N, C-alpha and C positions, 0 to 999 in steps of 0.2 A: 493876106488871104491868097490861097492857091486857086487858080483857074481850072475850071472842069472842062475838059475837051468834049466835043460832041460825041466821040468814039466812047469814052468813059461813061458819059451819061447814058448812051444807048445800051451799053453792056449792063449798066445797073438796072435800067428799066427792064430789060429782057430777063435778067436774073430774078428781079422782084416778081415779074409776072408769072415766071415759071413756078417760083415757090409758092405763090398764092394759088395757083391753079392745081397744084398737086396736094391732095389731102394728106395730112400727117397721120402716119400709121405707126403702131408699135407692134412688135413681134411678141407673141406670147412666150413664156418660158417653156422650154422643152419639157414634156412629161417625163418624169423619171430621170431627171438631170443628176449627174454624179459629181460628187466633190472628193477630191483626193488630197490628203495632207501627207507630206513626206518629211521625216526628221533625218536629215543628213548633215554632216559637217560641211560638205561642199554643195554650193548652190547648183553647180552643173550636174552633180549626182542627184540632187533633189529633184531638179527638173526631169531628168532622164527616168528616174523612178515613177514620177507621176504620169508621164507619158506612156511608159510600160504598163502601169496599173490601169490606165484607161484604154489600153489597147489601140493607141492612136497610130494609124498607119497611112494616113491621108497624104503624107509628105515624104514617104520613104523614097530614097534615091535622089532627093532634091535639096538644094541648099535653101533654107528658109531662115528668117529672123523671127525670134520668139521673144515676146515681152512677158516675163513672168512677174508676178506681184509678190514681193517679199515684204511682209509685215514685220519689220525688225528695226531695232535702233542700233544694229551693228553697221560699221563702216562698210562701204561696198568694196567688193573684191576687184581690184585692179582695173 
């Protein structure tokens, strides 16, 4: 059995108290949300086409990571 240090116990207690004190909230879906589907042989081109269709400009000039959801049984590209 692993011993629990006083510091870890206090960290857990504070975290638990903070979670219980804050009410759980859900954000409503945005009104008029848009969905874009792109059919491109290249996943990179498909993502670029979706961003262009959505007129997404919030990250222009910045390096960002984007997690796209590909529903396919195809093997991943590299």
